[in-house]
Biopython code that builds the backbone (N, CA, C, O; Angstrom):
import numpy as np
from Bio.PDB.StructureBuilder import StructureBuilder

atoms = [
    (1, "MET", "N", (2.756, 59.349, -15.462)),
    (1, "MET", "CA", (3.066, 60.636, -15.013)),
    (1, "MET", "C", (4.455, 61.009, -15.317)),
    (1, "MET", "O", (5.402, 60.238, -15.159)),
    (2, "ILE", "N", (4.555, 62.273, -15.780)),
    (2, "ILE", "CA", (5.951, 62.746, -16.110)),
    (2, "ILE", "C", (6.195, 63.994, -15.246)),
    (2, "ILE", "O", (5.382, 64.915, -15.164)),
    (3, "ASN", "N", (7.412, 63.951, -14.590)),
    (3, "ASN", "CA", (7.774, 65.123, -13.775)),
    (3, "ASN", "C", (8.882, 65.901, -14.582)),
    (3, "ASN", "O", (10.002, 65.433, -14.790)),
    (4, "ILE", "N", (8.477, 67.078, -14.996)),
    (4, "ILE", "CA", (9.335, 67.941, -15.868)),
    (4, "ILE", "C", (10.786, 68.060, -15.271)),
    (4, "ILE", "O", (11.748, 68.177, -16.029)),
    (5, "SER", "N", (10.928, 68.031, -13.960)),
    (5, "SER", "CA", (12.279, 68.181, -13.307)),
    (5, "SER", "C", (13.125, 66.943, -13.715)),
    (5, "SER", "O", (14.351, 67.023, -13.788)),
    (6, "ASP", "N", (12.446, 65.794, -13.979)),
    (6, "ASP", "CA", (13.198, 64.552, -14.176)),
    (6, "ASP", "C", (13.754, 64.448, -15.660)),
    (6, "ASP", "O", (14.598, 63.597, -15.941)),
    (7, "LEU", "N", (13.280, 65.295, -16.553)),
    (7, "LEU", "CA", (13.624, 65.189, -17.945)),
    (7, "LEU", "C", (14.944, 65.810, -18.163)),
    (7, "LEU", "O", (15.277, 66.774, -17.474)),
    (8, "PRO", "N", (15.791, 65.282, -19.158)),
    (8, "PRO", "CA", (17.090, 65.903, -19.473)),
    (8, "PRO", "C", (16.967, 67.269, -20.062)),
    (8, "PRO", "O", (16.027, 67.558, -20.804)),
    (9, "LYS", "N", (17.961, 68.157, -19.721)),
    (9, "LYS", "CA", (17.976, 69.434, -20.380)),
    (9, "LYS", "C", (18.652, 69.469, -21.634)),
    (9, "LYS", "O", (19.639, 68.750, -21.789)),
    (10, "GLN", "N", (18.242, 70.226, -22.567)),
    (10, "GLN", "CA", (18.943, 70.306, -23.840)),
    (10, "GLN", "C", (19.063, 71.866, -24.192)),
    (10, "GLN", "O", (18.114, 72.648, -24.135)),
    (11, "ASP", "N", (20.247, 72.168, -24.527)),
    (11, "ASP", "CA", (20.684, 73.452, -24.967)),
    (11, "ASP", "C", (20.230, 73.612, -26.406)),
    (11, "ASP", "O", (20.787, 72.943, -27.277)),
    (12, "ILE", "N", (19.303, 74.416, -26.697)),
    (12, "ILE", "CA", (18.719, 74.507, -28.031)),
    (12, "ILE", "C", (19.315, 75.623, -28.825)),
    (12, "ILE", "O", (19.592, 75.452, -30.012)),
    (13, "LEU", "N", (19.524, 76.758, -28.216)),
    (13, "LEU", "CA", (20.209, 77.886, -28.775)),
    (13, "LEU", "C", (21.019, 78.598, -27.605)),
    (13, "LEU", "O", (20.834, 78.228, -26.446)),
    (14, "PRO", "N", (21.822, 79.512, -27.872)),
    (14, "PRO", "CA", (22.437, 80.276, -26.760)),
    (14, "PRO", "C", (21.385, 81.009, -25.895)),
    (14, "PRO", "O", (20.686, 81.908, -26.363)),
    (15, "GLY", "N", (21.302, 80.581, -24.593)),
    (15, "GLY", "CA", (20.377, 81.157, -23.723)),
    (15, "GLY", "C", (19.009, 80.449, -23.661)),
    (15, "GLY", "O", (18.141, 80.858, -22.891)),
    (16, "PHE", "N", (18.816, 79.396, -24.465)),
    (16, "PHE", "CA", (17.610, 78.687, -24.508)),
    (16, "PHE", "C", (17.843, 77.228, -24.025)),
    (16, "PHE", "O", (18.576, 76.487, -24.680)),
    (17, "GLU", "N", (17.252, 76.820, -22.930)),
    (17, "GLU", "CA", (17.422, 75.436, -22.396)),
    (17, "GLU", "C", (15.998, 74.873, -22.432)),
    (17, "GLU", "O", (15.060, 75.488, -21.925)),
    (18, "GLY", "N", (15.857, 73.683, -23.044)),
    (18, "GLY", "CA", (14.576, 73.046, -23.207)),
    (18, "GLY", "C", (14.533, 71.639, -22.552)),
    (18, "GLY", "O", (15.499, 70.894, -22.389)),
    (19, "LYS", "N", (13.258, 71.409, -22.210)),
    (19, "LYS", "CA", (12.892, 69.973, -21.688)),
    (19, "LYS", "C", (11.662, 69.618, -22.535)),
    (19, "LYS", "O", (10.818, 70.473, -22.804)),
    (20, "PHE", "N", (11.573, 68.353, -22.948)),
    (20, "PHE", "CA", (10.542, 67.969, -23.836)),
    (20, "PHE", "C", (9.777, 66.675, -23.567)),
    (20, "PHE", "O", (10.386, 65.728, -23.070)),
    (21, "VAL", "N", (8.507, 66.578, -23.858)),
    (21, "VAL", "CA", (7.655, 65.516, -23.738)),
    (21, "VAL", "C", (7.046, 65.221, -25.113)),
    (21, "VAL", "O", (6.455, 66.092, -25.752)),
    (22, "HIS", "N", (7.194, 64.073, -25.509)),
    (22, "HIS", "CA", (6.684, 63.748, -27.012)),
    (22, "HIS", "C", (5.632, 62.650, -26.855)),
    (22, "HIS", "O", (5.750, 61.714, -26.065)),
    (23, "THR", "N", (4.556, 62.849, -27.700)),
    (23, "THR", "CA", (3.495, 61.874, -27.846)),
    (23, "THR", "C", (3.521, 61.391, -29.282)),
    (23, "THR", "O", (4.431, 61.799, -30.004)),
    (24, "SER", "N", (2.665, 60.612, -29.735)),
    (24, "SER", "CA", (2.738, 60.142, -31.128)),
    (24, "SER", "C", (2.461, 61.266, -32.167)),
    (24, "SER", "O", (2.825, 61.146, -33.337)),
    (25, "SER", "N", (1.826, 62.329, -31.717)),
    (25, "SER", "CA", (1.537, 63.365, -32.610)),
    (25, "SER", "C", (1.877, 64.854, -32.188)),
    (25, "SER", "O", (1.525, 65.810, -32.880)),
    (26, "MET", "N", (2.510, 64.972, -31.132)),
    (26, "MET", "CA", (2.943, 66.361, -30.724)),
    (26, "MET", "C", (4.093, 66.315, -29.800)),
    (26, "MET", "O", (4.402, 65.277, -29.214)),
    (27, "THR", "N", (4.770, 67.494, -29.656)),
    (27, "THR", "CA", (5.872, 67.767, -28.677)),
    (27, "THR", "C", (5.470, 68.905, -27.876)),
    (27, "THR", "O", (4.972, 69.921, -28.360)),
    (28, "ILE", "N", (5.703, 68.712, -26.585)),
    (28, "ILE", "CA", (5.515, 69.788, -25.649)),
    (28, "ILE", "C", (6.835, 70.140, -25.109)),
    (28, "ILE", "O", (7.553, 69.277, -24.602)),
    (29, "GLY", "N", (7.211, 71.469, -25.205)),
    (29, "GLY", "CA", (8.563, 71.861, -24.710)),
    (29, "GLY", "C", (8.419, 72.891, -23.621)),
    (29, "GLY", "O", (7.580, 73.785, -23.724)),
    (30, "ARG", "N", (9.217, 72.788, -22.583)),
    (30, "ARG", "CA", (9.308, 73.913, -21.626)),
    (30, "ARG", "C", (10.740, 74.471, -21.780)),
    (30, "ARG", "O", (11.741, 73.770, -21.635)),
    (31, "PHE", "N", (10.762, 75.817, -22.091)),
    (31, "PHE", "CA", (11.968, 76.509, -22.269)),
    (31, "PHE", "C", (12.241, 77.528, -21.196)),
    (31, "PHE", "O", (11.391, 78.349, -20.850)),
    (32, "VAL", "N", (13.498, 77.452, -20.657)),
    (32, "VAL", "CA", (13.953, 78.471, -19.679)),
    (32, "VAL", "C", (14.941, 79.226, -20.568)),
    (32, "VAL", "O", (15.899, 78.702, -21.137)),
    (33, "ILE", "N", (14.580, 80.585, -20.626)),
    (33, "ILE", "CA", (15.262, 81.502, -21.531)),
    (33, "ILE", "C", (15.850, 82.672, -20.758)),
    (33, "ILE", "O", (15.140, 83.318, -19.987)),
    (34, "GLU", "N", (17.193, 82.969, -20.958)),
    (34, "GLU", "CA", (17.931, 83.973, -20.345)),
    (34, "GLU", "C", (17.627, 85.310, -20.942)),
    (34, "GLU", "O", (17.480, 85.446, -22.157)),
    (35, "LYS", "N", (17.532, 86.288, -20.099)),
    (35, "LYS", "CA", (17.294, 87.704, -20.583)),
    (35, "LYS", "C", (18.238, 88.037, -21.684)),
    (35, "LYS", "O", (19.432, 87.748, -21.615)),
    (36, "GLY", "N", (17.686, 88.661, -22.726)),
    (36, "GLY", "CA", (18.489, 88.957, -23.964)),
    (36, "GLY", "C", (18.703, 87.918, -24.988)),
    (36, "GLY", "O", (19.157, 88.202, -26.096)),
    (37, "ALA", "N", (18.387, 86.727, -24.640)),
    (37, "ALA", "CA", (18.605, 85.620, -25.658)),
    (37, "ALA", "C", (17.711, 85.923, -26.868)),
    (37, "ALA", "O", (16.576, 86.387, -26.760)),
    (38, "ILE", "N", (18.287, 85.638, -27.977)),
    (38, "ILE", "CA", (17.698, 85.852, -29.276)),
    (38, "ILE", "C", (17.180, 84.511, -29.928)),
    (38, "ILE", "O", (17.857, 83.483, -29.913)),
    (39, "LEU", "N", (15.995, 84.593, -30.470)),
    (39, "LEU", "CA", (15.440, 83.462, -31.276)),
    (39, "LEU", "C", (15.525, 83.995, -32.680)),
    (39, "LEU", "O", (14.744, 84.879, -33.034)),
    (40, "PRO", "N", (16.462, 83.490, -33.528)),
    (40, "PRO", "CA", (16.608, 84.015, -34.864)),
    (40, "PRO", "C", (15.375, 83.696, -35.755)),
    (40, "PRO", "O", (14.649, 82.733, -35.510)),
    (41, "ALA", "N", (15.168, 84.539, -36.795)),
    (41, "ALA", "CA", (13.950, 84.330, -37.668)),
    (41, "ALA", "C", (14.082, 82.932, -38.282)),
    (41, "ALA", "O", (15.138, 82.528, -38.769)),
    (42, "HIS", "N", (12.988, 82.240, -38.234)),
    (42, "HIS", "CA", (12.995, 80.890, -38.842)),
    (42, "HIS", "C", (11.507, 80.442, -39.083)),
    (42, "HIS", "O", (10.586, 81.103, -38.604)),
    (43, "SER", "N", (11.304, 79.408, -39.766)),
    (43, "SER", "CA", (10.016, 78.764, -39.826)),
    (43, "SER", "C", (10.141, 77.240, -39.873)),
    (43, "SER", "O", (11.219, 76.682, -40.077)),
    (44, "HIS", "N", (9.020, 76.612, -39.681)),
    (44, "HIS", "CA", (9.136, 75.121, -39.733)),
    (44, "HIS", "C", (7.622, 74.614, -40.111)),
    (44, "HIS", "O", (6.626, 75.336, -40.071)),
    (45, "VAL", "N", (7.642, 73.388, -40.443)),
    (45, "VAL", "CA", (6.326, 72.756, -40.836)),
    (45, "VAL", "C", (5.385, 72.630, -39.617)),
    (45, "VAL", "O", (4.171, 72.515, -39.786)),
    (46, "HIS", "N", (5.905, 72.650, -38.477)),
    (46, "HIS", "CA", (5.156, 72.423, -37.243)),
    (46, "HIS", "C", (4.192, 73.676, -36.960)),
    (46, "HIS", "O", (4.591, 74.835, -37.079)),
    (47, "GLU", "N", (2.947, 73.354, -36.593)),
    (47, "GLU", "CA", (2.171, 74.499, -35.932)),
    (47, "GLU", "C", (2.633, 74.502, -34.503)),
    (47, "GLU", "O", (2.960, 73.484, -33.894)),
    (48, "GLN", "N", (2.636, 75.813, -33.971)),
    (48, "GLN", "CA", (3.190, 75.996, -32.629)),
    (48, "GLN", "C", (2.272, 76.914, -31.845)),
    (48, "GLN", "O", (1.785, 77.919, -32.363)),
    (49, "VAL", "N", (2.041, 76.550, -30.575)),
    (49, "VAL", "CA", (1.301, 77.358, -29.653)),
    (49, "VAL", "C", (2.248, 77.623, -28.485)),
    (49, "VAL", "O", (2.791, 76.694, -27.887)),
    (50, "SER", "N", (2.442, 78.932, -28.164)),
    (50, "SER", "CA", (3.359, 79.205, -27.090)),
    (50, "SER", "C", (2.705, 80.068, -26.045)),
    (50, "SER", "O", (2.005, 81.037, -26.335)),
    (51, "GLN", "N", (2.977, 79.651, -24.742)),
    (51, "GLN", "CA", (2.356, 80.355, -23.624)),
    (51, "GLN", "C", (3.574, 80.849, -22.642)),
    (51, "GLN", "O", (4.433, 80.065, -22.240)),
    (52, "VAL", "N", (3.549, 82.061, -22.348)),
    (52, "VAL", "CA", (4.535, 82.642, -21.396)),
    (52, "VAL", "C", (4.066, 82.275, -20.015)),
    (52, "VAL", "O", (2.974, 82.649, -19.589)),
    (53, "LEU", "N", (5.012, 81.444, -19.234)),
    (53, "LEU", "CA", (4.666, 81.130, -17.918)),
    (53, "LEU", "C", (5.288, 82.086, -16.862)),
    (53, "LEU", "O", (4.759, 82.297, -15.771)),
    (54, "GLU", "N", (6.454, 82.648, -17.274)),
    (54, "GLU", "CA", (7.138, 83.603, -16.395)),
    (54, "GLU", "C", (7.814, 84.600, -17.338)),
    (54, "GLU", "O", (8.266, 84.211, -18.415)),
    (55, "GLY", "N", (7.891, 85.862, -16.958)),
    (55, "GLY", "CA", (8.698, 86.951, -17.709)),
    (55, "GLY", "C", (7.929, 87.512, -18.767)),
    (55, "GLY", "O", (6.703, 87.444, -18.859)),
    (56, "GLN", "N", (8.790, 88.128, -19.645)),
    (56, "GLN", "CA", (8.296, 88.792, -20.937)),
    (56, "GLN", "C", (9.123, 88.369, -22.068)),
    (56, "GLN", "O", (10.339, 88.215, -21.950)),
    (57, "PHE", "N", (8.422, 88.159, -23.275)),
    (57, "PHE", "CA", (9.256, 87.743, -24.420)),
    (57, "PHE", "C", (8.634, 88.435, -25.569)),
    (57, "PHE", "O", (7.425, 88.359, -25.789)),
    (58, "GLU", "N", (9.585, 89.214, -26.418)),
    (58, "GLU", "CA", (9.128, 89.840, -27.541)),
    (58, "GLU", "C", (9.095, 88.850, -28.733)),
    (58, "GLU", "O", (10.116, 88.245, -29.061)),
    (59, "LEU", "N", (7.949, 88.692, -29.358)),
    (59, "LEU", "CA", (7.845, 87.745, -30.494)),
    (59, "LEU", "C", (7.278, 88.338, -31.685)),
    (59, "LEU", "O", (6.220, 88.964, -31.629)),
    (60, "THR", "N", (7.946, 88.170, -32.796)),
    (60, "THR", "CA", (7.514, 88.651, -34.086)),
    (60, "THR", "C", (7.031, 87.422, -34.909)),
    (60, "THR", "O", (7.778, 86.469, -35.129)),
    (61, "ILE", "N", (5.815, 87.483, -35.331)),
    (61, "ILE", "CA", (5.205, 86.438, -36.156)),
    (61, "ILE", "C", (4.680, 87.076, -37.495)),
    (61, "ILE", "O", (3.796, 87.933, -37.494)),
    (62, "ASP", "N", (5.254, 86.624, -38.583)),
    (62, "ASP", "CA", (4.815, 87.066, -39.894)),
    (62, "ASP", "C", (4.862, 88.704, -39.859)),
    (62, "ASP", "O", (3.930, 89.394, -40.272)),
    (63, "GLY", "N", (5.960, 89.183, -39.362)),
    (63, "GLY", "CA", (6.175, 90.662, -39.482)),
    (63, "GLY", "C", (5.497, 91.565, -38.363)),
    (63, "GLY", "O", (5.714, 92.775, -38.302)),
    (64, "GLN", "N", (4.732, 90.948, -37.558)),
    (64, "GLN", "CA", (3.962, 91.617, -36.424)),
    (64, "GLN", "C", (4.572, 91.273, -35.078)),
    (64, "GLN", "O", (4.588, 90.110, -34.675)),
    (65, "THR", "N", (5.089, 92.312, -34.363)),
    (65, "THR", "CA", (5.695, 92.106, -33.099)),
    (65, "THR", "C", (4.900, 92.632, -32.019)),
    (65, "THR", "O", (4.302, 93.708, -32.040)),
    (66, "HIS", "N", (4.938, 91.678, -30.934)),
    (66, "HIS", "CA", (4.170, 91.895, -29.672)),
    (66, "HIS", "C", (4.962, 91.454, -28.538)),
    (66, "HIS", "O", (5.726, 90.500, -28.679)),
    (67, "ILE", "N", (4.850, 92.070, -27.405)),
    (67, "ILE", "CA", (5.541, 91.641, -26.095)),
    (67, "ILE", "C", (4.534, 90.680, -25.418)),
    (67, "ILE", "O", (3.398, 91.073, -25.156)),
    (68, "TYR", "N", (4.940, 89.431, -25.134)),
    (68, "TYR", "CA", (4.013, 88.501, -24.531)),
    (68, "TYR", "C", (4.430, 88.376, -23.098)),
    (68, "TYR", "O", (5.614, 88.232, -22.793)),
    (69, "GLU", "N", (3.424, 88.432, -22.180)),
    (69, "GLU", "CA", (3.675, 88.365, -20.706)),
    (69, "GLU", "C", (2.927, 87.108, -20.146)),
    (69, "GLU", "O", (2.273, 86.394, -20.905)),
    (70, "VAL", "N", (3.026, 86.866, -18.891)),
    (70, "VAL", "CA", (2.537, 85.811, -18.167)),
    (70, "VAL", "C", (0.945, 85.593, -18.614)),
    (70, "VAL", "O", (0.091, 86.477, -18.562)),
    (71, "GLY", "N", (0.755, 84.374, -19.016)),
    (71, "GLY", "CA", (-0.643, 84.048, -19.362)),
    (71, "GLY", "C", (-1.090, 84.286, -20.852)),
    (71, "GLY", "O", (-2.134, 83.840, -21.329)),
    (72, "MET", "N", (-0.165, 85.046, -21.525)),
    (72, "MET", "CA", (-0.457, 85.331, -22.901)),
    (72, "MET", "C", (-0.005, 84.089, -23.883)),
    (72, "MET", "O", (0.989, 83.394, -23.672)),
    (73, "VAL", "N", (-0.865, 83.936, -24.944)),
    (73, "VAL", "CA", (-0.483, 82.767, -25.795)),
    (73, "VAL", "C", (-0.404, 83.229, -27.218)),
    (73, "VAL", "O", (-1.269, 83.970, -27.683)),
    (74, "ALA", "N", (0.642, 82.794, -27.934)),
    (74, "ALA", "CA", (0.786, 82.978, -29.355)),
    (74, "ALA", "C", (0.535, 81.742, -30.127)),
    (74, "ALA", "O", (0.961, 80.654, -29.741)),
    (75, "VAL", "N", (-0.142, 81.890, -31.199)),
    (75, "VAL", "CA", (-0.346, 80.809, -32.259)),
    (75, "VAL", "C", (0.410, 81.125, -33.543)),
    (75, "VAL", "O", (0.216, 82.135, -34.221)),
    (76, "ILE", "N", (1.311, 80.139, -33.816)),
    (76, "ILE", "CA", (2.094, 80.287, -35.037)),
    (76, "ILE", "C", (1.811, 79.213, -35.936)),
    (76, "ILE", "O", (2.128, 78.057, -35.656)),
    (77, "PRO", "N", (1.202, 79.541, -37.057)),
    (77, "PRO", "CA", (0.846, 78.654, -38.101)),
    (77, "PRO", "C", (2.023, 77.989, -38.776)),
    (77, "PRO", "O", (3.140, 78.505, -38.727)),
    (78, "SER", "N", (1.789, 76.849, -39.408)),
    (78, "SER", "CA", (2.906, 76.075, -40.076)),
    (78, "SER", "C", (3.550, 77.084, -41.144)),
    (78, "SER", "O", (2.872, 77.833, -41.847)),
    (79, "ASN", "N", (4.911, 77.007, -41.172)),
    (79, "ASN", "CA", (5.672, 77.603, -42.198)),
    (79, "ASN", "C", (5.690, 79.138, -42.145)),
    (79, "ASN", "O", (6.048, 79.763, -43.144)),
    (80, "ILE", "N", (5.329, 79.753, -41.053)),
    (80, "ILE", "CA", (5.336, 81.163, -41.021)),
    (80, "ILE", "C", (6.542, 81.631, -40.260)),
    (80, "ILE", "O", (6.851, 81.083, -39.202)),
    (81, "VAL", "N", (7.241, 82.638, -40.769)),
    (81, "VAL", "CA", (8.493, 83.179, -40.147)),
    (81, "VAL", "C", (8.196, 83.904, -38.863)),
    (81, "VAL", "O", (7.352, 84.793, -38.745)),
    (82, "HIS", "N", (9.040, 83.398, -37.833)),
    (82, "HIS", "CA", (8.898, 84.027, -36.594)),
    (82, "HIS", "C", (10.279, 84.148, -35.902)),
    (82, "HIS", "O", (11.207, 83.398, -36.208)),
    (83, "SER", "N", (10.390, 85.132, -34.941)),
    (83, "SER", "CA", (11.690, 85.398, -34.224)),
    (83, "SER", "C", (11.328, 85.993, -32.892)),
    (83, "SER", "O", (10.149, 86.269, -32.672)),
    (84, "GLY", "N", (12.205, 86.197, -32.039)),
    (84, "GLY", "CA", (12.011, 86.736, -30.768)),
    (84, "GLY", "C", (13.259, 87.177, -29.989)),
    (84, "GLY", "O", (14.414, 87.034, -30.391)),
    (85, "LYS", "N", (12.880, 87.741, -28.807)),
    (85, "LYS", "CA", (13.948, 88.141, -27.918)),
    (85, "LYS", "C", (13.454, 88.032, -26.447)),
    (85, "LYS", "O", (12.323, 88.456, -26.206)),
    (86, "ALA", "N", (14.138, 87.543, -25.524)),
    (86, "ALA", "CA", (13.769, 87.520, -24.122)),
    (86, "ALA", "C", (13.993, 88.938, -23.507)),
    (86, "ALA", "O", (15.121, 89.419, -23.396)),
    (87, "ILE", "N", (12.866, 89.573, -23.118)),
    (87, "ILE", "CA", (12.932, 90.903, -22.514)),
    (87, "ILE", "C", (13.544, 90.757, -21.127)),
    (87, "ILE", "O", (14.393, 91.558, -20.735)),
    (88, "THR", "N", (13.105, 89.705, -20.357)),
    (88, "THR", "CA", (13.467, 89.298, -19.100)),
    (88, "THR", "C", (13.879, 87.842, -19.165)),
    (88, "THR", "O", (13.737, 87.216, -20.216)),
    (89, "ASP", "N", (14.425, 87.239, -17.993)),
    (89, "ASP", "CA", (14.528, 85.846, -17.868)),
    (89, "ASP", "C", (13.064, 85.449, -18.035)),
    (89, "ASP", "O", (12.158, 86.159, -17.597)),
    (90, "CYS", "N", (12.849, 84.287, -18.684)),
    (90, "CYS", "CA", (11.496, 83.810, -18.903)),
    (90, "CYS", "C", (11.373, 82.295, -19.037)),
    (90, "CYS", "O", (12.360, 81.613, -19.312)),
    (91, "VAL", "N", (10.131, 81.755, -18.837)),
    (91, "VAL", "CA", (9.843, 80.430, -19.017)),
    (91, "VAL", "C", (8.639, 80.389, -20.025)),
    (91, "VAL", "O", (7.634, 81.078, -19.852)),
    (92, "ILE", "N", (8.798, 79.567, -21.053)),
    (92, "ILE", "CA", (7.726, 79.510, -22.091)),
    (92, "ILE", "C", (7.416, 77.969, -22.294)),
    (92, "ILE", "O", (8.312, 77.125, -22.321)),
    (93, "MET", "N", (6.142, 77.690, -22.427)),
    (93, "MET", "CA", (5.737, 76.335, -22.853)),
    (93, "MET", "C", (5.158, 76.305, -24.120)),
    (93, "MET", "O", (4.163, 76.986, -24.366)),
    (94, "ASP", "N", (5.747, 75.495, -25.047)),
    (94, "ASP", "CA", (5.387, 75.350, -26.476)),
    (94, "ASP", "C", (4.849, 74.033, -26.780)),
    (94, "ASP", "O", (5.370, 73.009, -26.337)),
    (95, "VAL", "N", (3.795, 74.035, -27.542)),
    (95, "VAL", "CA", (3.314, 72.791, -28.133)),
    (95, "VAL", "C", (3.573, 72.751, -29.660)),
    (95, "VAL", "O", (3.332, 73.768, -30.311)),
    (96, "PHE", "N", (4.018, 71.711, -30.233)),
    (96, "PHE", "CA", (4.326, 71.600, -31.637)),
    (96, "PHE", "C", (3.560, 70.378, -32.153)),
    (96, "PHE", "O", (3.539, 69.323, -31.519)),
    (97, "VAL", "N", (2.936, 70.550, -33.312)),
    (97, "VAL", "CA", (2.307, 69.580, -34.085)),
    (97, "VAL", "C", (2.737, 69.643, -35.559)),
    (97, "VAL", "O", (2.570, 70.678, -36.204)),
    (98, "PRO", "N", (3.288, 68.550, -36.091)),
    (98, "PRO", "CA", (3.677, 67.240, -35.509)),
    (98, "PRO", "C", (4.785, 67.334, -34.609)),
    (98, "PRO", "O", (5.297, 68.408, -34.295)),
    (99, "VAL", "N", (5.195, 66.101, -34.150)),
    (99, "VAL", "CA", (6.425, 65.943, -33.335)),
    (99, "VAL", "C", (7.703, 66.615, -33.816)),
    (99, "VAL", "O", (8.048, 66.552, -34.996)),
    (100, "ARG", "N", (8.363, 67.225, -32.934)),
    (100, "ARG", "CA", (9.672, 67.807, -33.320)),
    (100, "ARG", "C", (10.701, 66.753, -33.122)),
    (100, "ARG", "O", (11.283, 66.675, -32.040)),
    (101, "GLU", "N", (10.968, 65.922, -34.117)),
    (101, "GLU", "CA", (11.902, 64.763, -34.030)),
    (101, "GLU", "C", (13.258, 65.165, -33.551)),
    (101, "GLU", "O", (13.909, 64.416, -32.822)),
    (102, "GLU", "N", (13.742, 66.439, -33.982)),
    (102, "GLU", "CA", (15.040, 66.888, -33.694)),
    (102, "GLU", "C", (15.155, 67.179, -32.208)),
    (102, "GLU", "O", (16.270, 67.445, -31.759)),
    (103, "TYR", "N", (14.158, 67.152, -31.453)),
    (103, "TYR", "CA", (14.245, 67.453, -29.952)),
    (103, "TYR", "C", (14.177, 66.144, -29.131)),
    (103, "TYR", "O", (14.323, 66.109, -27.909)),
    (104, "LYS", "N", (13.944, 65.085, -29.910)),
    (104, "LYS", "CA", (14.018, 63.777, -29.145)),
    (104, "LYS", "C", (15.439, 63.480, -28.674)),
    (104, "LYS", "O", (16.405, 63.746, -29.390)),
    (105, "VAL", "N", (15.561, 62.929, -27.474)),
    (105, "VAL", "CA", (16.828, 62.521, -26.906)),
    (105, "VAL", "C", (16.981, 60.952, -27.217)),
    (105, "VAL", "O", (16.157, 60.118, -26.842)),
    (106, "ILE", "N", (18.097, 60.670, -27.922)),
    (106, "ILE", "CA", (18.377, 59.183, -28.198)),
    (106, "ILE", "C", (18.445, 58.520, -26.827)),
    (106, "ILE", "O", (19.053, 59.004, -25.872)),
    (107, "GLY", "N", (17.784, 57.395, -26.811)),
    (107, "GLY", "CA", (17.823, 56.553, -25.582)),
    (107, "GLY", "C", (16.758, 56.706, -24.669)),
    (107, "GLY", "O", (16.666, 55.948, -23.703)),
    (108, "LEU", "N", (15.837, 57.727, -24.902)),
    (108, "LEU", "CA", (14.710, 58.019, -24.071)),
    (108, "LEU", "C", (13.383, 57.399, -24.729)),
    (108, "LEU", "O", (12.295, 57.537, -24.171)),
]
sb = StructureBuilder()
sb.init_structure("model")
sb.init_model(0)
sb.init_chain("A")
sb.init_seg("    ")
for serial, (resi, resn, name, xyz) in enumerate(atoms, 1):
    if name == "N":
        sb.init_residue(resn, " ", resi, " ")
    sb.init_atom(name, np.array(xyz, "f"), 0.0, 1.0, " ", f" {name:<3s}", serial, name[0])
structure = sb.get_structure()
């Protein structure tokens, strides 16, 4: 059993704080994001599924922008450019496949 509150916090970007669980094939991340925080345009080899748990987040995927609210899920295919902005303070749960090695904390 893993209690998310026991995991170390990692500052990923300004206004983005993450906690991560890794398996042999995926990474699950819980992000606490400050209102107004910007996710710059980027892409990665990882497939990504994002669910808004709290708040509102504007997400642009492959040129299409939508505002995601509680319960909504975004699917981001591998190597697709995406970016975003926190409309409110929010919490987002992301699943990445394969593992996001750069999010592993040394010693855990």
